N, CA, C and O atoms as a GROMACS GRO file, in nm:
protein
  476
    1MET      N    1   9.112  10.154  10.497
    1MET     CA    2   9.162  10.020  10.454
    1MET      C    3   9.311  10.020  10.469
    1MET      O    4   9.381  10.113  10.427
    2VAL      N    5   9.360   9.913  10.531
    2VAL     CA    6   9.508   9.904  10.550
    2VAL      C    7   9.550   9.771  10.478
    2VAL      O    8   9.490   9.665  10.499
    3ILE      N    9   9.655   9.782  10.394
    3ILE     CA   10   9.709   9.666  10.320
    3ILE      C   11   9.848   9.649  10.356
    3ILE      O   12   9.921   9.748  10.360
    4VAL      N   13   9.897   9.525  10.383
    4VAL     CA   14  10.034   9.490  10.417
    4VAL      C   15  10.098   9.436  10.287
    4VAL      O   16  10.044   9.344  10.224
    5VAL      N   17  10.214   9.495  10.249
    5VAL     CA   18  10.293   9.452  10.140
    5VAL      C   19  10.437   9.437  10.180
    5VAL      O   20  10.482   9.512  10.267
    6GLU      N   21  10.511   9.351  10.126
    6GLU     CA   22  10.654   9.341  10.163
    6GLU      C   23  10.742   9.415  10.076
    6GLU      O   24  10.747   9.395   9.955
    7ARG      N   25  10.815   9.507  10.142
    7ARG     CA   26  10.915   9.594  10.078
    7ARG      C   27  10.888   9.630   9.937
    7ARG      O   28  10.968   9.605   9.847
    8ARG      N   29  10.766   9.693   9.918
    8ARG     CA   30  10.720   9.734   9.792
    8ARG      C   31  10.795   9.858   9.741
    8ARG      O   32  10.836   9.947   9.816
    9THR      N   33  10.810   9.857   9.614
    9THR     CA   34  10.871   9.975   9.540
    9THR      C   35  10.770  10.075   9.514
    9THR      O   36  10.651  10.045   9.522
   10CYS      N   37  10.809  10.194   9.485
   10CYS     CA   38  10.711  10.302   9.450
   10CYS      C   39  10.624  10.251   9.342
   10CYS      O   40  10.502  10.263   9.350
   11ARG      N   41  10.682  10.194   9.238
   11ARG     CA   42  10.609  10.152   9.111
   11ARG      C   43  10.521  10.036   9.153
   11ARG      O   44  10.408  10.028   9.104
   12GLY      N   45  10.564   9.943   9.243
   12GLY     CA   46  10.476   9.834   9.285
   12GLY      C   47  10.358   9.879   9.359
   12GLY      O   48  10.251   9.820   9.344
   13VAL      N   49  10.369   9.986   9.443
   13VAL     CA   50  10.257  10.040   9.516
   13VAL      C   51  10.159  10.101   9.414
   13VAL      O   52  10.038  10.084   9.430
   14GLU      N   53  10.205  10.171   9.311
   14GLU     CA   54  10.119  10.230   9.212
   14GLU      C   55  10.045  10.125   9.148
   14GLU      O   56   9.925  10.141   9.129
   15GLU      N   57  10.104  10.015   9.110
   15GLU     CA   58  10.039   9.901   9.035
   15GLU      C   59   9.935   9.838   9.126
   15GLU      O   60   9.828   9.801   9.078
   16LEU      N   61   9.964   9.825   9.258
   16LEU     CA   62   9.869   9.766   9.355
   16LEU      C   63   9.751   9.854   9.374
   16LEU      O   64   9.639   9.804   9.381
   17VAL      N   65   9.771   9.991   9.384
   17VAL     CA   66   9.663  10.076   9.404
   17VAL      C   67   9.575  10.077   9.277
   17VAL      O   68   9.453  10.080   9.288
   18ALA      N   69   9.636  10.075   9.158
   18ALA     CA   70   9.548  10.070   9.037
   18ALA      C   71   9.466   9.947   9.034
   18ALA      O   72   9.350   9.955   8.994
   19GLN      N   73   9.518   9.835   9.073
   19GLN     CA   74   9.437   9.712   9.080
   19GLN      C   75   9.326   9.721   9.183
   19GLN      O   76   9.212   9.683   9.156
   20LEU      N   77   9.361   9.772   9.302
   20LEU     CA   78   9.255   9.791   9.401
   20LEU      C   79   9.148   9.886   9.360
   20LEU      O   80   9.029   9.862   9.384
   21LEU      N   81   9.187   9.997   9.296
   21LEU     CA   82   9.091  10.098   9.251
   21LEU      C   83   8.984  10.024   9.158
   21LEU      O   84   8.863  10.031   9.181
   22ARG      N   85   9.038   9.955   9.052
   22ARG     CA   86   8.950   9.895   8.958
   22ARG      C   87   8.863   9.783   9.016
   22ARG      O   88   8.744   9.772   8.987
   23ARG      N   89   8.926   9.698   9.100
   23ARG     CA   90   8.857   9.576   9.146
   23ARG      C   91   8.771   9.589   9.264
   23ARG      O   92   8.670   9.520   9.278
   24LEU      N   93   8.810   9.681   9.354
   24LEU     CA   94   8.750   9.694   9.480
   24LEU      C   95   8.693   9.829   9.520
   24LEU      O   96   8.580   9.838   9.567
   25LEU      N   97   8.771   9.931   9.501
   25LEU     CA   98   8.736  10.060   9.551
   25LEU      C   99   8.624  10.125   9.475
   25LEU      O  100   8.522  10.161   9.534
   26ILE      N  101   8.640  10.143   9.342
   26ILE     CA  102   8.537  10.196   9.263
   26ILE      C  103   8.402  10.129   9.273
   26ILE      O  104   8.300  10.194   9.294
   27PRO      N  105   8.403   9.991   9.258
   27PRO     CA  106   8.279   9.920   9.269
   27PRO      C  107   8.212   9.941   9.413
   27PRO      O  108   8.090   9.949   9.428
   28GLY      N  109   8.295   9.947   9.506
   28GLY     CA  110   8.242   9.972   9.647
   28GLY      C  111   8.194  10.102   9.660
   28GLY      O  112   8.084  10.118   9.713
   29TRP      N  113   8.263  10.205   9.617
   29TRP     CA  114   8.213  10.344   9.623
   29TRP      C  115   8.083  10.358   9.547
   29TRP      O  116   7.994  10.428   9.595
   30LEU      N  117   8.066  10.296   9.432
   30LEU     CA  118   7.936  10.309   9.354
   30LEU      C  119   7.818  10.237   9.424
   30LEU      O  120   7.701  10.256   9.390
   31PHE      N  121   7.855  10.155   9.520
   31PHE     CA  122   7.744  10.083   9.592
   31PHE      C  123   7.736  10.135   9.737
   31PHE      O  124   7.680  10.068   9.824
   32GLY      N  125   7.791  10.255   9.762
   32GLY     CA  126   7.769  10.320   9.889
   32GLY      C  127   7.880  10.296   9.992
   32GLY      O  128   7.866  10.345  10.105
   33ALA      N  129   7.987  10.225   9.963
   33ALA     CA  130   8.093  10.215  10.063
   33ALA      C  131   8.151  10.343  10.101
   33ALA      O  132   8.151  10.432  10.015
   34ALA      N  133   8.200  10.367  10.218
   34ALA     CA  134   8.260  10.491  10.259
   34ALA      C  135   8.399  10.503  10.188
   34ALA      O  136   8.471  10.405  10.168
   35VAL      N  137   8.431  10.626  10.153
   35VAL     CA  138   8.564  10.658  10.100
   35VAL      C  139   8.658  10.683  10.214
   35VAL      O  140   8.657  10.788  10.277
   36THR      N  141   8.739  10.586  10.237
   36THR     CA  142   8.835  10.596  10.351
   36THR      C  143   8.978  10.606  10.298
   36THR      O  144   9.003  10.572  10.182
   37PRO      N  145   9.076  10.657  10.386
   37PRO     CA  146   9.215  10.657  10.339
   37PRO      C  147   9.260  10.516  10.310
   37PRO      O  148   9.216  10.420  10.374
   38LEU      N  149   9.349  10.504  10.213
   38LEU     CA  150   9.411  10.380  10.172
   38LEU      C  151   9.553  10.390  10.224
   38LEU      O  152   9.631  10.476  10.184
   39THR      N  153   9.584  10.296  10.317
   39THR     CA  154   9.717  10.288  10.375
   39THR      C  155   9.777  10.149  10.343
   39THR      O  156   9.715  10.045  10.362
   40MET      N  157   9.906  10.155  10.290
   40MET     CA  158   9.973  10.033  10.260
   40MET      C  159  10.101  10.029  10.340
   40MET      O  160  10.188  10.115  10.326
   41ARG      N  161  10.112   9.927  10.424
   41ARG     CA  162  10.238   9.910  10.496
   41ARG      C  163  10.336   9.843  10.406
   41ARG      O  164  10.305   9.746  10.337
   42LEU      N  165  10.459   9.897  10.407
   42LEU     CA  166  10.560   9.858  10.307
   42LEU      C  167  10.645   9.743  10.353
   42LEU      O  168  10.727   9.695  10.274
   43GLY      N  169  10.633   9.696  10.472
   43GLY     CA  170  10.728   9.588  10.527
   43GLY      C  171  10.858   9.656  10.554
   43GLY      O  172  10.901   9.746  10.483
   44SER      N  173  10.917   9.611  10.657
   44SER     CA  174  11.041   9.672  10.700
   44SER      C  175  11.150   9.572  10.713
   44SER      O  176  11.134   9.474  10.785
   45PRO      N  177  11.267   9.594  10.643
   45PRO     CA  178  11.370   9.497  10.641
   45PRO      C  179  11.436   9.482  10.788
   45PRO      O  180  11.439   9.576  10.867
   46SER      N  181  11.484   9.364  10.815
   46SER     CA  182  11.550   9.343  10.950
   46SER      C  183  11.699   9.397  10.931
   46SER      O  184  11.741   9.432  10.821
   47GLU      N  185  11.773   9.400  11.042
   47GLU     CA  186  11.906   9.445  11.049
   47GLU      C  187  11.990   9.346  10.960
   47GLU      O  188  12.075   9.390  10.882
   48ALA      N  189  11.965   9.220  10.972
   48ALA     CA  190  12.038   9.123  10.889
   48ALA      C  191  12.015   9.144  10.738
   48ALA      O  192  12.107   9.131  10.657
   49VAL      N  193  11.894   9.177  10.703
   49VAL     CA  194  11.869   9.197  10.556
   49VAL      C  195  11.930   9.324  10.508
   49VAL      O  196  11.981   9.331  10.396
   50VAL      N  197  11.928   9.422  10.590
   50VAL     CA  198  12.001   9.554  10.552
   50VAL      C  199  12.144   9.535  10.540
   50VAL      O  200  12.204   9.587  10.446
   51ALA      N  201  12.211   9.461  10.635
   51ALA     CA  202  12.349   9.437  10.638
   51ALA      C  203  12.389   9.358  10.510
   51ALA      O  204  12.488   9.390  10.444
   52ALA      N  205  12.308   9.253  10.476
   52ALA     CA  206  12.337   9.168  10.366
   52ALA      C  207  12.311   9.232  10.219
   52ALA      O  208  12.372   9.196  10.118
   53HIS      N  209  12.222   9.324  10.222
   53HIS     CA  210  12.171   9.383  10.095
   53HIS      C  211  12.172   9.538  10.100
   53HIS      O  212  12.078   9.605  10.057
   54ARG      N  213  12.285   9.592  10.158
   54ARG     CA  214  12.276   9.735  10.187
   54ARG      C  215  12.249   9.820  10.064
   54ARG      O  216  12.168   9.913  10.069
   55SER      N  217  12.316   9.790   9.952
   55SER     CA  218  12.291   9.885   9.840
   55SER      C  219  12.151   9.871   9.782
   55SER      O  220  12.096   9.970   9.734
   56THR      N  221  12.095   9.758   9.786
   56THR     CA  222  11.951   9.744   9.749
   56THR      C  223  11.861   9.812   9.842
   56THR      O  224  11.769   9.882   9.800
   57VAL      N  225  11.886   9.795   9.970
   57VAL     CA  226  11.791   9.869  10.071
   57VAL      C  227  11.815  10.019  10.056
   57VAL      O  228  11.718  10.095  10.064
   58GLU      N  229  11.939  10.064  10.034
   58GLU     CA  230  11.957  10.215  10.025
   58GLU      C  231  11.889  10.267   9.894
   58GLU      O  232  11.840  10.380   9.894
   59ALA      N  233  11.884  10.190   9.785
   59ALA     CA  234  11.814  10.235   9.666
   59ALA      C  235  11.666  10.238   9.692
   59ALA      O  236  11.599  10.331   9.647
   60TRP      N  237  11.611  10.139   9.765
   60TRP     CA  238  11.472  10.136   9.801
   60TRP      C  239  11.433  10.256   9.889
   60TRP      O  240  11.329  10.318   9.866
   61VAL      N  241  11.513  10.289   9.986
   61VAL     CA  242  11.486  10.406  10.074
   61VAL      C  243  11.497  10.535   9.993
   61VAL      O  244  11.410  10.621  10.008
   62TRP      N  245  11.600  10.555   9.905
   62TRP     CA  246  11.606  10.676   9.825
   62TRP      C  247  11.488  10.689   9.735
   62TRP      O  248  11.438  10.800   9.717
   63ALA      N  249  11.441  10.582   9.678
   63ALA     CA  250  11.326  10.591   9.594
   63ALA      C  251  11.204  10.640   9.672
   63ALA      O  252  11.128  10.721   9.619
   64TRP      N  253  11.185  10.598   9.790
   64TRP     CA  254  11.074  10.647   9.874
   64TRP      C  255  11.096  10.786   9.917
   64TRP      O  256  10.999  10.860   9.930
   65GLN      N  257  11.220  10.827   9.941
   65GLN     CA  258  11.250  10.974   9.974
   65GLN      C  259  11.200  11.069   9.865
   65GLN      O  260  11.156  11.181   9.891
   66GLY      N  261  11.210  11.018   9.740
   66GLY     CA  262  11.182  11.094   9.624
   66GLY      C  263  11.031  11.084   9.586
   66GLY      O  264  10.989  11.147   9.489
   67SER      N  265  10.956  11.011   9.654
   67SER     CA  266  10.812  10.989   9.619
   67SER      C  267  10.723  11.102   9.659
   67SER      O  268  10.744  11.164   9.764
   68SER      N  269  10.625  11.130   9.580
   68SER     CA  270  10.528  11.236   9.599
   68SER      C  271  10.417  11.187   9.692
   68SER      O  272  10.329  11.264   9.731
   69LEU      N  273  10.421  11.059   9.727
   69LEU     CA  274  10.317  11.006   9.822
   69LEU      C  275  10.340  11.044   9.967
   69LEU      O  276  10.448  11.092  10.003
   70ASP      N  277  10.243  11.024  10.047
   70ASP     CA  278  10.249  11.056  10.193
   70ASP      C  279  10.310  10.930  10.256
   70ASP      O  280  10.239  10.833  10.281
   71VAL      N  281  10.447  10.931  10.283
   71VAL     CA  282  10.519  10.824  10.329
   71VAL      C  283  10.545  10.844  10.471
   71VAL      O  284  10.589  10.954  10.506
   72ARG      N  285  10.522  10.745  10.566
   72ARG     CA  286  10.548  10.747  10.699
   72ARG      C  287  10.680  10.673  10.727
   72ARG      O  288  10.701  10.561  10.682
   73TRP      N  289  10.772  10.743  10.805
   73TRP     CA  290  10.901  10.689  10.831
   73TRP      C  291  10.914  10.648  10.982
   73TRP      O  292  10.849  10.703  11.071
   74GLU      N  293  10.998  10.553  11.002
   74GLU     CA  294  11.030  10.515  11.146
   74GLU      C  295  11.180  10.495  11.150
   74GLU      O  296  11.247  10.449  11.057
   75GLU      N  297  11.225  10.534  11.263
   75GLU     CA  298  11.370  10.520  11.303
   75GLU      C  299  11.404  10.378  11.356
   75GLU      O  300  11.328  10.324  11.437
   76ARG      N  301  11.514  10.315  11.314
   76ARG     CA  302  11.556  10.197  11.372
   76ARG      C  303  11.700  10.221  11.418
   76ARG      O  304  11.780  10.286  11.350
   77GLN      N  305  11.730  10.164  11.540
   77GLN     CA  306  11.861  10.176  11.592
   77GLN      C  307  11.915  10.041  11.612
   77GLN      O  308  11.873   9.967  11.701
   78TRP      N  309  12.012  10.008  11.529
   78TRP     CA  310  12.069   9.873  11.528
   78TRP      C  311  12.218   9.876  11.577
   78TRP      O  312  12.290   9.970  11.546
   79PRO      N  313  12.259   9.778  11.648
   79PRO     CA  314  12.400   9.770  11.693
   79PRO      C  315  12.501   9.783  11.583
   79PRO      O  316  12.591   9.866  11.592
   80SER      N  317  12.489   9.704  11.481
   80SER     CA  318  12.591   9.704  11.374
   80SER      C  319  12.574   9.810  11.271
   80SER      O  320  12.670   9.835  11.199
   81LEU      N  321  12.464   9.875  11.257
   81LEU     CA  322  12.436   9.967  11.153
   81LEU      C  323  12.406  10.112  11.202
   81LEU      O  324  12.407  10.207  11.124
   82GLY      N  325  12.381  10.124  11.330
   82GLY     CA  326  12.344  10.256  11.384
   82GLY      C  327  12.207  10.296  11.355
   82GLY      O  328  12.121  10.209  11.338
   83ARG      N  329  12.179  10.422  11.348
   83ARG     CA  330  12.046  10.479  11.321
   83ARG      C  331  12.012  10.477  11.175
   83ARG      O  332  12.087  10.524  11.089
   84GLN      N  333  11.891  10.419  11.151
   84GLN     CA  334  11.843  10.409  11.015
   84GLN      C  335  11.699  10.466  11.017
   84GLN      O  336  11.626  10.447  11.114
   85LEU      N  337  11.660  10.535  10.911
   85LEU     CA  338  11.530  10.588  10.895
   85LEU      C  339  11.468  10.518  10.770
   85LEU      O  340  11.511  10.534  10.656
   86LEU      N  341  11.364  10.438  10.804
   86LEU     CA  342  11.304  10.357  10.701
   86LEU      C  343  11.153  10.393  10.672
   86LEU      O  344  11.077  10.434  10.760
   87PRO      N  345  11.116  10.374  10.537
   87PRO     CA  346  10.972  10.393  10.504
   87PRO      C  347  10.898  10.271  10.556
   87PRO      O  348  10.939  10.157  10.535
   88VAL      N  349  10.777  10.300  10.631
   88VAL     CA  350  10.705  10.190  10.675
   88VAL      C  351  10.563  10.186  10.621
   88VAL      O  352  10.502  10.079  10.622
   89SER      N  353  10.509  10.297  10.574
   89SER     CA  354  10.375  10.289  10.507
   89SER      C  355  10.348  10.407  10.416
   89SER      O  356  10.418  10.509  10.424
   90VAL      N  357  10.256  10.397  10.333
   90VAL     CA  358  10.211  10.502  10.237
   90VAL      C  359  10.056  10.518  10.253
   90VAL      O  360   9.981  10.421  10.260
   91THR      N  361  10.014  10.644  10.259
   91THR     CA  362   9.867  10.674  10.272
   91THR      C  363   9.828  10.761  10.164
   91THR      O  364   9.894  10.861  10.134
   92LEU      N  365   9.712  10.721  10.098
   92LEU     CA  366   9.639  10.805   9.995
   92LEU      C  367   9.505  10.839  10.069
   92LEU      O  368   9.432  10.750  10.112
   93GLU      N  369   9.477  10.978  10.081
   93GLU     CA  370   9.356  11.023  10.152
   93GLU      C  371   9.250  11.058  10.046
   93GLU      O  372   9.260  11.154   9.971
   94GLY      N  373   9.145  10.967  10.048
   94GLY     CA  374   9.026  11.001   9.970
   94GLY      C  375   9.034  10.961   9.825
   94GLY      O  376   9.142  10.942   9.769
   95ALA      N  377   8.917  10.949   9.765
   95ALA     CA  378   8.905  10.902   9.625
   95ALA      C  379   8.976  10.989   9.524
   95ALA      O  380   9.032  10.937   9.428
   96GLU      N  381   8.977  11.118   9.542
   96GLU     CA  382   9.032  11.202   9.444
   96GLU      C  383   9.185  11.190   9.445
   96GLU      O  384   9.249  11.188   9.340
   97ALA      N  385   9.244  11.181   9.569
   97ALA     CA  386   9.394  11.161   9.576
   97ALA      C  387   9.442  11.027   9.516
   97ALA      O  388   9.548  11.019   9.454
   98ILE      N  389   9.359  10.923   9.539
   98ILE     CA  390   9.390  10.793   9.486
   98ILE      C  391   9.383  10.795   9.330
   98ILE      O  392   9.472  10.742   9.262
   99ALA      N  393   9.280  10.854   9.278
   99ALA     CA  394   9.263  10.865   9.132
   99ALA      C  395   9.372  10.958   9.070
   99ALA      O  396   9.428  10.930   8.964
  100GLU      N  397   9.395  11.061   9.134
  100GLU     CA  398   9.493  11.159   9.071
  100GLU      C  399   9.635  11.102   9.077
  100GLU      O  400   9.713  11.120   8.984
  101HIS      N  401   9.670  11.030   9.188
  101HIS     CA  402   9.800  10.963   9.187
  101HIS      C  403   9.818  10.862   9.081
  101HIS      O  404   9.930  10.838   9.037
  102LEU      N  405   9.710  10.800   9.035
  102LEU     CA  406   9.721  10.703   8.937
  102LEU      C  407   9.707  10.769   8.794
  102LEU      O  408   9.705  10.699   8.693
  103GLY      N  409   9.698  10.899   8.791
  103GLY     CA  410   9.689  10.965   8.664
  103GLY      C  411   9.554  10.967   8.600
  103GLY      O  412   9.539  10.997   8.481
  104LEU      N  413   9.450  10.931   8.683
  104LEU     CA  414   9.311  10.933   8.631
  104LEU      C  415   9.248  11.070   8.649
  104LEU      O  416   9.183  11.102   8.748
  105ARG      N  417   9.271  11.148   8.548
  105ARG     CA  418   9.221  11.288   8.553
  105ARG      C  419   9.098  11.320   8.464
  105ARG      O  420   9.056  11.433   8.442
  106ASP      N  421   9.048  11.211   8.418
  106ASP     CA  422   8.929  11.224   8.336
  106ASP      C  423   8.812  11.305   8.412
  106ASP      O  424   8.774  11.278   8.526
  107ARG      N  425   8.764  11.399   8.340
  107ARG     CA  426   8.658  11.483   8.405
  107ARG      C  427   8.538  11.408   8.465
  107ARG      O  428   8.489  11.439   8.574
  108GLU      N  429   8.493  11.304   8.386
  108GLU     CA  430   8.370  11.231   8.429
  108GLU      C  431   8.414  11.147   8.559
  108GLU      O  432   8.336  11.139   8.654
  109LEU      N  433   8.530  11.091   8.561
  109LEU     CA  434   8.573  11.013   8.677
  109LEU      C  435   8.582  11.103   8.800
  109LEU      O  436   8.534  11.069   8.908
  110LEU      N  437   8.645  11.218   8.781
  110LEU     CA  438   8.658  11.317   8.895
  110LEU      C  439   8.520  11.365   8.936
  110LEU      O  440   8.495  11.380   9.056
  111ARG      N  441   8.433  11.389   8.843
  111ARG     CA  442   8.303  11.433   8.882
  111ARG      C  443   8.231  11.328   8.973
  111ARG      O  444   8.171  11.358   9.076
  112ALA      N  445   8.245  11.201   8.921
  112ALA     CA  446   8.181  11.090   9.000
  112ALA      C  447   8.248  11.078   9.136
  112ALA      O  448   8.180  11.058   9.236
  113ILE      N  449   8.375  11.090   9.141
  113ILE     CA  450   8.446  11.091   9.274
  113ILE      C  451   8.397  11.204   9.356
  113ILE      O  452   8.372  11.181   9.475
  114ALA      N  453   8.381  11.322   9.308
  114ALA     CA  454   8.330  11.439   9.385
  114ALA      C  455   8.198  11.409   9.449
  114ALA      O  456   8.176  11.446   9.564
  115ILE      N  457   8.108  11.343   9.378
  115ILE     CA  458   7.976  11.306   9.430
  115ILE      C  459   7.997  11.204   9.538
  115ILE      O  460   7.926  11.211   9.639
  116LEU      N  461   8.091  11.106   9.526
  116LEU     CA  462   8.102  11.006   9.628
  116LEU      C  463   8.176  11.048   9.748
  116LEU      O  464   8.149  11.001   9.858
  117ASP      N  465   8.274  11.139   9.728
  117ASP     CA  466   8.354  11.185   9.834
  117ASP      C  467   8.352  11.335   9.840
  117ASP      O  468   8.448  11.398   9.793
  118PRO      N  469   8.242  11.400   9.898
  118PRO     CA  470   8.225  11.544   9.884
  118PRO      C  471   8.312  11.622   9.972
  118PRO      O  472   8.298  11.744   9.970
  119HIS      N  473   8.402  11.568  10.052
  119HIS     CA  474   8.493  11.646  10.141
  119HIS      C  475   8.594  11.713  10.054
  119HIS      O  476   8.681  11.784  10.104
   0.00000   0.00000   0.00000
C-alpha cells in the first residue's frame, strides 16, 4: 500500500499510520487481506519553497534524519541552493513493524499479528 502525503512530519506520519491501522489495516488483515509493506510518500518541497522557508525545511529534514523509521532519501541539485538531500518516503515492513512503531506491544495483538503475518 502506498500513500501520498504532503511534507508530513514524523509525528504526522505516526498519527496517519495509527488511523490506517485501526480503520483499514487490522480489519483487512482479519478478513484475509495480505500484509504488505506500508509506504508513505512525504511530498518533496520545490526549490522555491526551500529558498523561501529554509529554516522550516531544515527542521523538517533534521527531524527525519533522527527518525527510527525506514526513510528513503533523494538528492536534489538546484542552481540557487546546490545539492540537497531530502526525505521522500517512509516504509513500514509488515504488521509487527507497524504495530511496534505505534507502541502497540500488547501480547494478544502481537500474537494475532504473528498468525496473520507468519514471516
